[in-house]
CHARMM internal coordinates of N, CA and C (Angstrom, degrees):
IC EDIT
DIST 1 N 1 CA 1.4349
DIST 1 CA 1 C 1.5251
ANGL 1 N 1 CA 1 C 110.79
DIST 1 C 2 N 1.3008
ANGL 1 CA 1 C 2 N 116.34
DIHE 1 N 1 CA 1 C 2 N -37.64
DIST 2 N 2 CA 1.4639
ANGL 1 C 2 N 2 CA 120.11
DIHE 1 CA 1 C 2 N 2 CA 179.11
DIST 2 CA 2 C 1.5259
ANGL 2 N 2 CA 2 C 110.09
DIHE 1 C 2 N 2 CA 2 C -63.64
DIST 2 C 3 N 1.3182
ANGL 2 CA 2 C 3 N 116.91
DIHE 2 N 2 CA 2 C 3 N -39.12
DIST 3 N 3 CA 1.4642
ANGL 2 C 3 N 3 CA 120.42
DIHE 2 CA 2 C 3 N 3 CA 178.60
DIST 3 CA 3 C 1.5313
ANGL 3 N 3 CA 3 C 110.98
DIHE 2 C 3 N 3 CA 3 C -62.38
DIST 3 C 4 N 1.3278
ANGL 3 CA 3 C 4 N 117.37
DIHE 3 N 3 CA 3 C 4 N -38.30
DIST 4 N 4 CA 1.4653
ANGL 3 C 4 N 4 CA 120.84
DIHE 3 CA 3 C 4 N 4 CA 177.86
DIST 4 CA 4 C 1.5220
ANGL 4 N 4 CA 4 C 110.82
DIHE 3 C 4 N 4 CA 4 C -64.87
DIST 4 C 5 N 1.3244
ANGL 4 CA 4 C 5 N 116.46
DIHE 4 N 4 CA 4 C 5 N -43.55
DIST 5 N 5 CA 1.4624
ANGL 4 C 5 N 5 CA 119.66
DIHE 4 CA 4 C 5 N 5 CA 178.57
DIST 5 CA 5 C 1.5233
ANGL 5 N 5 CA 5 C 110.63
DIHE 4 C 5 N 5 CA 5 C -62.85
DIST 5 C 6 N 1.3298
ANGL 5 CA 5 C 6 N 116.36
DIHE 5 N 5 CA 5 C 6 N -43.04
DIST 6 N 6 CA 1.4639
ANGL 5 C 6 N 6 CA 119.74
DIHE 5 CA 5 C 6 N 6 CA 178.91
DIST 6 CA 6 C 1.5211
ANGL 6 N 6 CA 6 C 110.93
DIHE 5 C 6 N 6 CA 6 C -61.93
DIST 6 C 7 N 1.3299
ANGL 6 CA 6 C 7 N 117.21
DIHE 6 N 6 CA 6 C 7 N -41.52
DIST 7 N 7 CA 1.4680
ANGL 6 C 7 N 7 CA 120.90
DIHE 6 CA 6 C 7 N 7 CA 178.69
DIST 7 CA 7 C 1.5273
ANGL 7 N 7 CA 7 C 110.43
DIHE 6 C 7 N 7 CA 7 C -63.77
DIST 7 C 8 N 1.3238
ANGL 7 CA 7 C 8 N 117.23
DIHE 7 N 7 CA 7 C 8 N -42.43
DIST 8 N 8 CA 1.4594
ANGL 7 C 8 N 8 CA 120.70
DIHE 7 CA 7 C 8 N 8 CA 179.34
DIST 8 CA 8 C 1.5315
ANGL 8 N 8 CA 8 C 110.38
DIHE 7 C 8 N 8 CA 8 C -64.46
DIST 8 C 9 N 1.3153
ANGL 8 CA 8 C 9 N 116.78
DIHE 8 N 8 CA 8 C 9 N -44.35
DIST 9 N 9 CA 1.4604
ANGL 8 C 9 N 9 CA 120.09
DIHE 8 CA 8 C 9 N 9 CA 179.89
DIST 9 CA 9 C 1.5237
ANGL 9 N 9 CA 9 C 111.38
DIHE 8 C 9 N 9 CA 9 C -64.23
DIST 9 C 10 N 1.3179
ANGL 9 CA 9 C 10 N 117.03
DIHE 9 N 9 CA 9 C 10 N -39.04
DIST 10 N 10 CA 1.4659
ANGL 9 C 10 N 10 CA 121.50
DIHE 9 CA 9 C 10 N 10 CA 177.49
DIST 10 CA 10 C 1.5278
ANGL 10 N 10 CA 10 C 110.46
DIHE 9 C 10 N 10 CA 10 C -63.18
DIST 10 C 11 N 1.3241
ANGL 10 CA 10 C 11 N 116.62
DIHE 10 N 10 CA 10 C 11 N -41.91
DIST 11 N 11 CA 1.4648
ANGL 10 C 11 N 11 CA 121.30
DIHE 10 CA 10 C 11 N 11 CA 178.46
DIST 11 CA 11 C 1.5217
ANGL 11 N 11 CA 11 C 110.43
DIHE 10 C 11 N 11 CA 11 C -65.12
DIST 11 C 12 N 1.3245
ANGL 11 CA 11 C 12 N 117.04
DIHE 11 N 11 CA 11 C 12 N -45.32
DIST 12 N 12 CA 1.4610
ANGL 11 C 12 N 12 CA 120.09
DIHE 11 CA 11 C 12 N 12 CA -179.60
DIST 12 CA 12 C 1.5288
ANGL 12 N 12 CA 12 C 112.12
DIHE 11 C 12 N 12 CA 12 C -67.49
DIST 12 C 13 N 1.3179
ANGL 12 CA 12 C 13 N 116.36
DIHE 12 N 12 CA 12 C 13 N -29.75
DIST 13 N 13 CA 1.4599
ANGL 12 C 13 N 13 CA 120.59
DIHE 12 CA 12 C 13 N 13 CA 179.93
DIST 13 CA 13 C 1.5263
ANGL 13 N 13 CA 13 C 111.04
DIHE 12 C 13 N 13 CA 13 C -63.31
DIST 13 C 14 N 1.3118
ANGL 13 CA 13 C 14 N 116.31
DIHE 13 N 13 CA 13 C 14 N -37.86
DIST 14 N 14 CA 1.4635
ANGL 13 C 14 N 14 CA 121.77
DIHE 13 CA 13 C 14 N 14 CA -179.09
DIST 14 CA 14 C 1.5280
ANGL 14 N 14 CA 14 C 110.70
DIHE 13 C 14 N 14 CA 14 C -115.91
DIST 14 C 15 N 1.3325
ANGL 14 CA 14 C 15 N 116.77
DIHE 14 N 14 CA 14 C 15 N 39.86
DIST 15 N 15 CA 1.4635
ANGL 14 C 15 N 15 CA 120.93
DIHE 14 CA 14 C 15 N 15 CA -171.53
DIST 15 CA 15 C 1.5237
ANGL 15 N 15 CA 15 C 113.08
DIHE 14 C 15 N 15 CA 15 C -63.13
DIST 15 C 16 N 1.3202
ANGL 15 CA 15 C 16 N 119.60
DIHE 15 N 15 CA 15 C 16 N -39.05
DIST 16 N 16 CA 1.4651
ANGL 15 C 16 N 16 CA 120.64
DIHE 15 CA 15 C 16 N 16 CA -179.18
DIST 16 CA 16 C 1.5190
ANGL 16 N 16 CA 16 C 110.99
DIHE 15 C 16 N 16 CA 16 C -65.45
DIST 16 C 17 N 1.3161
ANGL 16 CA 16 C 17 N 116.85
DIHE 16 N 16 CA 16 C 17 N -43.19
DIST 17 N 17 CA 1.4631
ANGL 16 C 17 N 17 CA 120.66
DIHE 16 CA 16 C 17 N 17 CA 179.76
DIST 17 CA 17 C 1.5323
ANGL 17 N 17 CA 17 C 110.28
DIHE 16 C 17 N 17 CA 17 C -65.01
DIST 17 C 18 N 1.3267
ANGL 17 CA 17 C 18 N 116.99
DIHE 17 N 17 CA 17 C 18 N -43.22
DIST 18 N 18 CA 1.4577
ANGL 17 C 18 N 18 CA 120.73
DIHE 17 CA 17 C 18 N 18 CA 179.97
DIST 18 CA 18 C 1.5268
ANGL 18 N 18 CA 18 C 111.60
DIHE 17 C 18 N 18 CA 18 C -67.80
DIST 18 C 19 N 1.3302
ANGL 18 CA 18 C 19 N 117.25
DIHE 18 N 18 CA 18 C 19 N -35.70
DIST 19 N 19 CA 1.4632
ANGL 18 C 19 N 19 CA 120.64
DIHE 18 CA 18 C 19 N 19 CA 177.88
DIST 19 CA 19 C 1.5272
ANGL 19 N 19 CA 19 C 110.62
DIHE 18 C 19 N 19 CA 19 C -66.06
DIST 19 C 20 N 1.3300
ANGL 19 CA 19 C 20 N 117.48
DIHE 19 N 19 CA 19 C 20 N -41.65
DIST 20 N 20 CA 1.4683
ANGL 19 C 20 N 20 CA 120.67
DIHE 19 CA 19 C 20 N 20 CA 177.68
DIST 20 CA 20 C 1.5249
ANGL 20 N 20 CA 20 C 111.07
DIHE 19 C 20 N 20 CA 20 C -63.33
DIST 20 C 21 N 1.3164
ANGL 20 CA 20 C 21 N 116.35
DIHE 20 N 20 CA 20 C 21 N -41.07
DIST 21 N 21 CA 1.4632
ANGL 20 C 21 N 21 CA 120.99
DIHE 20 CA 20 C 21 N 21 CA 178.91
DIST 21 CA 21 C 1.5300
ANGL 21 N 21 CA 21 C 110.70
DIHE 20 C 21 N 21 CA 21 C -63.02
DIST 21 C 22 N 1.3290
ANGL 21 CA 21 C 22 N 116.25
DIHE 21 N 21 CA 21 C 22 N -44.43
DIST 22 N 22 CA 1.4615
ANGL 21 C 22 N 22 CA 120.40
DIHE 21 CA 21 C 22 N 22 CA 178.55
DIST 22 CA 22 C 1.5202
ANGL 22 N 22 CA 22 C 110.99
DIHE 21 C 22 N 22 CA 22 C -64.59
DIST 22 C 23 N 1.3357
ANGL 22 CA 22 C 23 N 117.06
DIHE 22 N 22 CA 22 C 23 N -40.98
DIST 23 N 23 CA 1.4698
ANGL 22 C 23 N 23 CA 120.64
DIHE 22 CA 22 C 23 N 23 CA 178.85
DIST 23 CA 23 C 1.5276
ANGL 23 N 23 CA 23 C 110.71
DIHE 22 C 23 N 23 CA 23 C -62.38
DIST 23 C 24 N 1.3205
ANGL 23 CA 23 C 24 N 118.02
DIHE 23 N 23 CA 23 C 24 N -42.61
DIST 24 N 24 CA 1.4748
ANGL 23 C 24 N 24 CA 120.89
DIHE 23 CA 23 C 24 N 24 CA 178.16
DIST 24 CA 24 C 1.5250
ANGL 24 N 24 CA 24 C 110.79
DIHE 23 C 24 N 24 CA 24 C -64.23
DIST 24 C 25 N 1.3153
ANGL 24 CA 24 C 25 N 116.85
DIHE 24 N 24 CA 24 C 25 N -40.75
DIST 25 N 25 CA 1.4654
ANGL 24 C 25 N 25 CA 120.61
DIHE 24 CA 24 C 25 N 25 CA 178.93
DIST 25 CA 25 C 1.5284
ANGL 25 N 25 CA 25 C 110.44
DIHE 24 C 25 N 25 CA 25 C -62.93
DIST 25 C 26 N 1.3253
ANGL 25 CA 25 C 26 N 117.17
DIHE 25 N 25 CA 25 C 26 N -44.86
DIST 26 N 26 CA 1.4608
ANGL 25 C 26 N 26 CA 121.17
DIHE 25 CA 25 C 26 N 26 CA 179.39
DIST 26 CA 26 C 1.5249
ANGL 26 N 26 CA 26 C 110.41
DIHE 25 C 26 N 26 CA 26 C -63.50
DIST 26 C 27 N 1.3432
ANGL 26 CA 26 C 27 N 117.89
DIHE 26 N 26 CA 26 C 27 N -42.05
DIST 27 N 27 CA 1.4599
ANGL 26 C 27 N 27 CA 120.77
DIHE 26 CA 26 C 27 N 27 CA 177.90
DIST 27 CA 27 C 1.5216
ANGL 27 N 27 CA 27 C 111.05
DIHE 26 C 27 N 27 CA 27 C -62.36
DIST 27 C 28 N 1.3197
ANGL 27 CA 27 C 28 N 117.58
DIHE 27 N 27 CA 27 C 28 N -40.76
DIST 28 N 28 CA 1.4640
ANGL 27 C 28 N 28 CA 121.45
DIHE 27 CA 27 C 28 N 28 CA 179.65
DIST 28 CA 28 C 1.5246
ANGL 28 N 28 CA 28 C 110.53
DIHE 27 C 28 N 28 CA 28 C -64.51
DIST 28 C 29 N 1.3345
ANGL 28 CA 28 C 29 N 117.19
DIHE 28 N 28 CA 28 C 29 N -45.02
DIST 29 N 29 CA 1.4675
ANGL 28 C 29 N 29 CA 121.07
DIHE 28 CA 28 C 29 N 29 CA 178.82
DIST 29 CA 29 C 1.5204
ANGL 29 N 29 CA 29 C 110.76
DIHE 28 C 29 N 29 CA 29 C -60.78
DIST 29 C 30 N 1.3373
ANGL 29 CA 29 C 30 N 115.37
DIHE 29 N 29 CA 29 C 30 N -43.10
DIST 30 N 30 CA 1.4611
ANGL 29 C 30 N 30 CA 120.70
DIHE 29 CA 29 C 30 N 30 CA -178.72
DIST 30 CA 30 C 1.5315
ANGL 30 N 30 CA 30 C 110.15
DIHE 29 C 30 N 30 CA 30 C -63.70
DIST 30 C 31 N 1.3327
ANGL 30 CA 30 C 31 N 117.17
DIHE 30 N 30 CA 30 C 31 N -44.27
DIST 31 N 31 CA 1.4606
ANGL 30 C 31 N 31 CA 121.93
DIHE 30 CA 30 C 31 N 31 CA 179.76
DIST 31 CA 31 C 1.5302
ANGL 31 N 31 CA 31 C 111.69
DIHE 30 C 31 N 31 CA 31 C -64.89
DIST 31 C 32 N 1.3181
ANGL 31 CA 31 C 32 N 117.12
DIHE 31 N 31 CA 31 C 32 N -32.12
DIST 32 N 32 CA 1.4625
ANGL 31 C 32 N 32 CA 121.52
DIHE 31 CA 31 C 32 N 32 CA -179.73
DIST 32 CA 32 C 1.5239
ANGL 32 N 32 CA 32 C 112.38
DIHE 31 C 32 N 32 CA 32 C -82.41
DIST 32 C 33 N 1.3480
ANGL 32 CA 32 C 33 N 116.52
DIHE 32 N 32 CA 32 C 33 N -3.34
DIST 33 N 33 CA 1.4587
ANGL 32 C 33 N 33 CA 120.46
DIHE 32 CA 32 C 33 N 33 CA 178.38
DIST 33 CA 33 C 1.5133
ANGL 33 N 33 CA 33 C 114.29
DIHE 32 C 33 N 33 CA 33 C 78.95
DIST 33 C 34 N 1.3163
ANGL 33 CA 33 C 34 N 116.73
DIHE 33 N 33 CA 33 C 34 N 20.88
DIST 34 N 34 CA 1.4706
ANGL 33 C 34 N 34 CA 120.33
DIHE 33 CA 33 C 34 N 34 CA 178.04
DIST 34 CA 34 C 1.5320
ANGL 34 N 34 CA 34 C 109.79
DIHE 33 C 34 N 34 CA 34 C -64.46
DIST 34 C 35 N 1.3044
ANGL 34 CA 34 C 35 N 115.67
DIHE 34 N 34 CA 34 C 35 N 153.63
DIST 35 N 35 CA 1.4643
ANGL 34 C 35 N 35 CA 120.57
DIHE 34 CA 34 C 35 N 35 CA 176.25
DIST 35 CA 35 C 1.5318
ANGL 35 N 35 CA 35 C 109.04
DIHE 34 C 35 N 35 CA 35 C -66.18
DIST 35 C 36 N 1.3196
ANGL 35 CA 35 C 36 N 115.85
DIHE 35 N 35 CA 35 C 36 N 147.50
DIST 36 N 36 CA 1.4632
ANGL 35 C 36 N 36 CA 120.85
DIHE 35 CA 35 C 36 N 36 CA 179.97
DIST 36 CA 36 C 1.5295
ANGL 36 N 36 CA 36 C 109.62
DIHE 35 C 36 N 36 CA 36 C -61.27
DIST 36 C 37 N 1.3276
ANGL 36 CA 36 C 37 N 117.69
DIHE 36 N 36 CA 36 C 37 N 129.23
DIST 37 N 37 CA 1.4628
ANGL 36 C 37 N 37 CA 120.20
DIHE 36 CA 36 C 37 N 37 CA 178.28
DIST 37 CA 37 C 1.5235
ANGL 37 N 37 CA 37 C 110.61
DIHE 36 C 37 N 37 CA 37 C -63.91
DIST 37 C 38 N 1.2976
ANGL 37 CA 37 C 38 N 116.07
DIHE 37 N 37 CA 37 C 38 N 146.82
DIST 38 N 38 CA 1.4579
ANGL 37 C 38 N 38 CA 121.77
DIHE 37 CA 37 C 38 N 38 CA 176.50
DIST 38 CA 38 C 1.5179
ANGL 38 N 38 CA 38 C 107.19
DIHE 37 C 38 N 38 CA 38 C -102.90
DIST 38 C 39 N 1.3106
ANGL 38 CA 38 C 39 N 116.24
DIHE 38 N 38 CA 38 C 39 N 120.44
DIST 39 N 39 CA 1.4620
ANGL 38 C 39 N 39 CA 121.37
DIHE 38 CA 38 C 39 N 39 CA -178.89
DIST 39 CA 39 C 1.5230
ANGL 39 N 39 CA 39 C 108.22
DIHE 38 C 39 N 39 CA 39 C -97.88
DIST 39 C 40 N 1.3079
ANGL 39 CA 39 C 40 N 115.19
DIHE 39 N 39 CA 39 C 40 N 112.22
DIST 40 N 40 CA 1.4641
ANGL 39 C 40 N 40 CA 119.34
DIHE 39 CA 39 C 40 N 40 CA -179.06
DIST 40 CA 40 C 1.5231
ANGL 40 N 40 CA 40 C 109.69
DIHE 39 C 40 N 40 CA 40 C -86.89
DIST 40 C 41 N 1.3224
ANGL 40 CA 40 C 41 N 117.22
DIHE 40 N 40 CA 40 C 41 N 146.87
DIST 41 N 41 CA 1.4644
ANGL 40 C 41 N 41 CA 119.23
DIHE 40 CA 40 C 41 N 41 CA 175.19
DIST 41 CA 41 C 1.5304
ANGL 41 N 41 CA 41 C 110.12
DIHE 40 C 41 N 41 CA 41 C -62.79
DIST 41 C 42 N 1.2846
ANGL 41 CA 41 C 42 N 115.78
DIHE 41 N 41 CA 41 C 42 N 147.00
DIST 42 N 42 CA 1.4605
ANGL 41 C 42 N 42 CA 120.14
DIHE 41 CA 41 C 42 N 42 CA 179.29
DIST 42 CA 42 C 1.5309
ANGL 42 N 42 CA 42 C 107.84
DIHE 41 C 42 N 42 CA 42 C -74.52
DIST 42 C 43 N 1.3300
ANGL 42 CA 42 C 43 N 117.10
DIHE 42 N 42 CA 42 C 43 N 124.35
DIST 43 N 43 CA 1.4620
ANGL 42 C 43 N 43 CA 119.15
DIHE 42 CA 42 C 43 N 43 CA -177.15
DIST 43 CA 43 C 1.5285
ANGL 43 N 43 CA 43 C 112.12
DIHE 42 C 43 N 43 CA 43 C -69.79
DIST 43 C 44 N 1.3056
ANGL 43 CA 43 C 44 N 114.82
DIHE 43 N 43 CA 43 C 44 N 149.85
DIST 44 N 44 CA 1.4604
ANGL 43 C 44 N 44 CA 123.83
DIHE 43 CA 43 C 44 N 44 CA 173.14
DIST 44 CA 44 C 1.5255
ANGL 44 N 44 CA 44 C 114.07
DIHE 43 C 44 N 44 CA 44 C 58.61
DIST 44 C 45 N 1.3383
ANGL 44 CA 44 C 45 N 117.73
DIHE 44 N 44 CA 44 C 45 N 35.63
DIST 45 N 45 CA 1.4641
ANGL 44 C 45 N 45 CA 118.42
DIHE 44 CA 44 C 45 N 45 CA 177.74
DIST 45 CA 45 C 1.5280
ANGL 45 N 45 CA 45 C 110.94
DIHE 44 C 45 N 45 CA 45 C -65.42
DIST 45 C 46 N 1.3307
ANGL 45 CA 45 C 46 N 116.59
DIHE 45 N 45 CA 45 C 46 N -22.07
DIST 46 N 46 CA 1.4657
ANGL 45 C 46 N 46 CA 118.66
DIHE 45 CA 45 C 46 N 46 CA 178.14
DIST 46 CA 46 C 1.5327
ANGL 46 N 46 CA 46 C 111.52
DIHE 45 C 46 N 46 CA 46 C -65.58
DIST 46 C 47 N 1.3299
ANGL 46 CA 46 C 47 N 117.01
DIHE 46 N 46 CA 46 C 47 N -21.83
DIST 47 N 47 CA 1.4574
ANGL 46 C 47 N 47 CA 120.51
DIHE 46 CA 46 C 47 N 47 CA -179.58
DIST 47 CA 47 C 1.5270
ANGL 47 N 47 CA 47 C 112.35
DIHE 46 C 47 N 47 CA 47 C -89.18
DIST 47 C 48 N 1.3284
ANGL 47 CA 47 C 48 N 116.61
DIHE 47 N 47 CA 47 C 48 N -7.80
DIST 48 N 48 CA 1.4672
ANGL 47 C 48 N 48 CA 120.39
DIHE 47 CA 47 C 48 N 48 CA -179.85
DIST 48 CA 48 C 1.5271
ANGL 48 N 48 CA 48 C 109.72
DIHE 47 C 48 N 48 CA 48 C -81.15
DIST 48 C 49 N 1.3167
ANGL 48 CA 48 C 49 N 115.48
DIHE 48 N 48 CA 48 C 49 N 159.12
DIST 49 N 49 CA 1.4640
ANGL 48 C 49 N 49 CA 117.83
DIHE 48 CA 48 C 49 N 49 CA 170.08
DIST 49 CA 49 C 1.5380
ANGL 49 N 49 CA 49 C 108.47
DIHE 48 C 49 N 49 CA 49 C -59.27
DIST 49 C 50 N 1.3083
ANGL 49 CA 49 C 50 N 116.98
DIHE 49 N 49 CA 49 C 50 N 148.46
DIST 50 N 50 CA 1.4660
ANGL 49 C 50 N 50 CA 121.82
DIHE 49 CA 49 C 50 N 50 CA -173.12
DIST 50 CA 50 C 1.5308
ANGL 50 N 50 CA 50 C 112.71
DIHE 49 C 50 N 50 CA 50 C -53.56
DIST 50 C 51 N 1.3221
ANGL 50 CA 50 C 51 N 118.14
DIHE 50 N 50 CA 50 C 51 N -45.92
DIST 51 N 51 CA 1.4648
ANGL 50 C 51 N 51 CA 120.81
DIHE 50 CA 50 C 51 N 51 CA -176.99
DIST 51 CA 51 C 1.5219
ANGL 51 N 51 CA 51 C 111.56
DIHE 50 C 51 N 51 CA 51 C -62.29
DIST 51 C 52 N 1.3094
ANGL 51 CA 51 C 52 N 116.87
DIHE 51 N 51 CA 51 C 52 N -42.82
DIST 52 N 52 CA 1.4623
ANGL 51 C 52 N 52 CA 120.76
DIHE 51 CA 51 C 52 N 52 CA -179.96
DIST 52 CA 52 C 1.5254
ANGL 52 N 52 CA 52 C 110.66
DIHE 51 C 52 N 52 CA 52 C -68.07
DIST 52 C 53 N 1.3124
ANGL 52 CA 52 C 53 N 118.11
DIHE 52 N 52 CA 52 C 53 N -40.23
DIST 53 N 53 CA 1.4546
ANGL 52 C 53 N 53 CA 121.65
DIHE 52 CA 52 C 53 N 53 CA 178.10
DIST 53 CA 53 C 1.5156
ANGL 53 N 53 CA 53 C 112.29
DIHE 52 C 53 N 53 CA 53 C -62.89
DIST 53 C 54 N 1.3260
ANGL 53 CA 53 C 54 N 116.84
DIHE 53 N 53 CA 53 C 54 N -39.95
DIST 54 N 54 CA 1.4602
ANGL 53 C 54 N 54 CA 121.41
DIHE 53 CA 53 C 54 N 54 CA 178.90
DIST 54 CA 54 C 1.5219
ANGL 54 N 54 CA 54 C 110.41
DIHE 53 C 54 N 54 CA 54 C -65.60
DIST 54 C 55 N 1.3131
ANGL 54 CA 54 C 55 N 117.37
DIHE 54 N 54 CA 54 C 55 N -45.59
DIST 55 N 55 CA 1.4672
ANGL 54 C 55 N 55 CA 121.08
DIHE 54 CA 54 C 55 N 55 CA -179.98
DIST 55 CA 55 C 1.5178
ANGL 55 N 55 CA 55 C 110.76
DIHE 54 C 55 N 55 CA 55 C -63.85
DIST 55 C 56 N 1.3242
ANGL 55 CA 55 C 56 N 117.61
DIHE 55 N 55 CA 55 C 56 N -48.10
DIST 56 N 56 CA 1.4645
ANGL 55 C 56 N 56 CA 119.85
DIHE 55 CA 55 C 56 N 56 CA -177.65
DIST 56 CA 56 C 1.5222
ANGL 56 N 56 CA 56 C 111.57
DIHE 55 C 56 N 56 CA 56 C -66.02
DIST 56 C 57 N 1.3220
ANGL 56 CA 56 C 57 N 117.37
DIHE 56 N 56 CA 56 C 57 N -39.60
DIST 57 N 57 CA 1.4625
ANGL 56 C 57 N 57 CA 120.11
DIHE 56 CA 56 C 57 N 57 CA 177.43
DIST 57 CA 57 C 1.5119
ANGL 57 N 57 CA 57 C 111.92
DIHE 56 C 57 N 57 CA 57 C -66.16
DIST 57 C 58 N 1.3229
ANGL 57 CA 57 C 58 N 116.62
DIHE 57 N 57 CA 57 C 58 N -40.21
DIST 58 N 58 CA 1.4601
ANGL 57 C 58 N 58 CA 120.96
DIHE 57 CA 57 C 58 N 58 CA 178.75
DIST 58 CA 58 C 1.5152
ANGL 58 N 58 CA 58 C 112.61
DIHE 57 C 58 N 58 CA 58 C -64.28
DIST 58 C 59 N 1.3270
ANGL 58 CA 58 C 59 N 116.34
DIHE 58 N 58 CA 58 C 59 N -40.48
DIST 59 N 59 CA 1.4655
ANGL 58 C 59 N 59 CA 119.79
DIHE 58 CA 58 C 59 N 59 CA 178.19
DIST 59 CA 59 C 1.5164
ANGL 59 N 59 CA 59 C 111.28
DIHE 58 C 59 N 59 CA 59 C -64.89
DIST 59 C 60 N 1.3216
ANGL 59 CA 59 C 60 N 117.01
DIHE 59 N 59 CA 59 C 60 N -40.41
DIST 60 N 60 CA 1.4599
ANGL 59 C 60 N 60 CA 120.80
DIHE 59 CA 59 C 60 N 60 CA 178.62
DIST 60 CA 60 C 1.5232
ANGL 60 N 60 CA 60 C 110.73
DIHE 59 C 60 N 60 CA 60 C -61.30
DIST 60 C 61 N 1.3160
ANGL 60 CA 60 C 61 N 116.71
DIHE 60 N 60 CA 60 C 61 N -45.39
DIST 61 N 61 CA 1.4689
ANGL 60 C 61 N 61 CA 121.25
DIHE 60 CA 60 C 61 N 61 CA 179.65
DIST 61 CA 61 C 1.5257
ANGL 61 N 61 CA 61 C 110.43
DIHE 60 C 61 N 61 CA 61 C -62.40
DIST 61 C 62 N 1.3262
ANGL 61 CA 61 C 62 N 117.82
DIHE 61 N 61 CA 61 C 62 N -42.45
DIST 62 N 62 CA 1.4635
ANGL 61 C 62 N 62 CA 121.01
DIHE 61 CA 61 C 62 N 62 CA -179.91
DIST 62 CA 62 C 1.5228
ANGL 62 N 62 CA 62 C 111.46
DIHE 61 C 62 N 62 CA 62 C -65.35
DIST 62 C 63 N 1.3227
ANGL 62 CA 62 C 63 N 117.46
DIHE 62 N 62 CA 62 C 63 N -40.65
DIST 63 N 63 CA 1.4690
ANGL 62 C 63 N 63 CA 119.80
DIHE 62 CA 62 C 63 N 63 CA 178.43
DIST 63 CA 63 C 1.5254
ANGL 63 N 63 CA 63 C 111.35
DIHE 62 C 63 N 63 CA 63 C -64.55
DIST 63 C 64 N 1.3161
ANGL 63 CA 63 C 64 N 116.97
DIHE 63 N 63 CA 63 C 64 N -44.08
DIST 64 N 64 CA 1.4658
ANGL 63 C 64 N 64 CA 120.73
DIHE 63 CA 63 C 64 N 64 CA 178.76
DIST 64 CA 64 C 1.5251
ANGL 64 N 64 CA 64 C 109.87
DIHE 63 C 64 N 64 CA 64 C -60.38
DIST 64 C 65 N 1.3232
ANGL 64 CA 64 C 65 N 117.48
DIHE 64 N 64 CA 64 C 65 N -43.22
DIST 65 N 65 CA 1.4602
ANGL 64 C 65 N 65 CA 121.62
DIHE 64 CA 64 C 65 N 65 CA 179.49
DIST 65 CA 65 C 1.5298
ANGL 65 N 65 CA 65 C 111.00
DIHE 64 C 65 N 65 CA 65 C -65.03
DIST 65 C 66 N 1.3182
ANGL 65 CA 65 C 66 N 117.63
DIHE 65 N 65 CA 65 C 66 N -40.37
DIST 66 N 66 CA 1.4633
ANGL 65 C 66 N 66 CA 121.30
DIHE 65 CA 65 C 66 N 66 CA -179.59
DIST 66 CA 66 C 1.5275
ANGL 66 N 66 CA 66 C 111.88
DIHE 65 C 66 N 66 CA 66 C -66.32
DIST 66 C 67 N 1.3123
ANGL 66 CA 66 C 67 N 117.67
DIHE 66 N 66 CA 66 C 67 N -28.02
DIST 67 N 67 CA 1.4649
ANGL 66 C 67 N 67 CA 120.82
DIHE 66 CA 66 C 67 N 67 CA -177.07
DIST 67 CA 67 C 1.5265
ANGL 67 N 67 CA 67 C 113.07
DIHE 66 C 67 N 67 CA 67 C -90.76
DIST 67 C 68 N 1.3335
ANGL 67 CA 67 C 68 N 118.32
DIHE 67 N 67 CA 67 C 68 N 0.75
DIST 68 N 68 CA 1.4664
ANGL 67 C 68 N 68 CA 120.82
DIHE 67 CA 67 C 68 N 68 CA -178.90
DIST 68 CA 68 C 1.5265
ANGL 68 N 68 CA 68 C 112.62
DIHE 67 C 68 N 68 CA 68 C -62.80
DIST 68 C 69 N 1.3242
ANGL 68 CA 68 C 69 N 118.11
DIHE 68 N 68 CA 68 C 69 N -30.58
DIST 69 N 69 CA 1.4632
ANGL 68 C 69 N 69 CA 120.75
DIHE 68 CA 68 C 69 N 69 CA -178.33
DIST 69 CA 69 C 1.5212
ANGL 69 N 69 CA 69 C 112.63
DIHE 68 C 69 N 69 CA 69 C -80.96
DIST 69 C 70 N 1.3076
ANGL 69 CA 69 C 70 N 117.40
DIHE 69 N 69 CA 69 C 70 N -4.59
DIST 70 N 70 CA 1.4634
ANGL 69 C 70 N 70 CA 121.80
DIHE 69 CA 69 C 70 N 70 CA -179.17
DIST 70 CA 70 C 1.5232
ANGL 70 N 70 CA 70 C 108.75
DIHE 69 C 70 N 70 CA 70 C -68.36
DIST 70 C 71 N 1.3193
ANGL 70 CA 70 C 71 N 118.16
DIHE 70 N 70 CA 70 C 71 N 130.72
DIST 71 N 71 CA 1.4675
ANGL 70 C 71 N 71 CA 118.81
DIHE 70 CA 70 C 71 N 71 CA 179.66
DIST 71 CA 71 C 1.5257
ANGL 71 N 71 CA 71 C 111.71
DIHE 70 C 71 N 71 CA 71 C -64.33
DIST 71 C 72 N 1.3245
ANGL 71 CA 71 C 72 N 114.93
DIHE 71 N 71 CA 71 C 72 N 147.87
DIST 72 N 72 CA 1.4673
ANGL 71 C 72 N 72 CA 119.75
DIHE 71 CA 71 C 72 N 72 CA 179.08
DIST 72 CA 72 C 1.5231
ANGL 72 N 72 CA 72 C 109.77
DIHE 71 C 72 N 72 CA 72 C -64.31
DIST 72 C 73 N 1.3120
ANGL 72 CA 72 C 73 N 116.44
DIHE 72 N 72 CA 72 C 73 N 149.83
DIST 73 N 73 CA 1.4592
ANGL 72 C 73 N 73 CA 121.05
DIHE 72 CA 72 C 73 N 73 CA 179.05
DIST 73 CA 73 C 1.5242
ANGL 73 N 73 CA 73 C 110.27
DIHE 72 C 73 N 73 CA 73 C -66.89
DIST 73 C 74 N 1.3183
ANGL 73 CA 73 C 74 N 115.97
DIHE 73 N 73 CA 73 C 74 N 142.53
DIST 74 N 74 CA 1.4643
ANGL 73 C 74 N 74 CA 121.51
DIHE 73 CA 73 C 74 N 74 CA 178.22
DIST 74 CA 74 C 1.5231
ANGL 74 N 74 CA 74 C 108.26
DIHE 73 C 74 N 74 CA 74 C -82.60
DIST 74 C 75 N 1.3151
ANGL 74 CA 74 C 75 N 116.95
DIHE 74 N 74 CA 74 C 75 N 108.18
DIST 75 N 75 CA 1.4724
ANGL 74 C 75 N 75 CA 120.70
DIHE 74 CA 74 C 75 N 75 CA -176.78
DIST 75 CA 75 C 1.5209
ANGL 75 N 75 CA 75 C 112.89
DIHE 74 C 75 N 75 CA 75 C -100.23
DIST 75 C 76 N 1.3400
ANGL 75 CA 75 C 76 N 116.66
DIHE 75 N 75 CA 75 C 76 N 9.80
DIST 76 N 76 CA 1.4743
ANGL 75 C 76 N 76 CA 118.31
DIHE 75 CA 75 C 76 N 76 CA -178.94
DIST 76 CA 76 C 1.5013
ANGL 76 N 76 CA 76 C 112.27
DIHE 75 C 76 N 76 CA 76 C -83.32
END
COOR INIT
IC SEED 1 N 1 CA 1 C
IC BUILD
């Protein structure tokens, strides 16, 4: 559990840099015609401390919303 908290704190410490990196990666995938990523809900968030559950749930919702403009995969 301590390792998870440390990882979360490390991510939040450099959140702007990590967000820019993720945005560039998503733009590159989109430009290359990759299939839209599927963001699964984080399991067992009810067992997490409240603050961590709120942050992880919020990030999931934001990622799903950001990927709504991604064109559907061509399955033909």
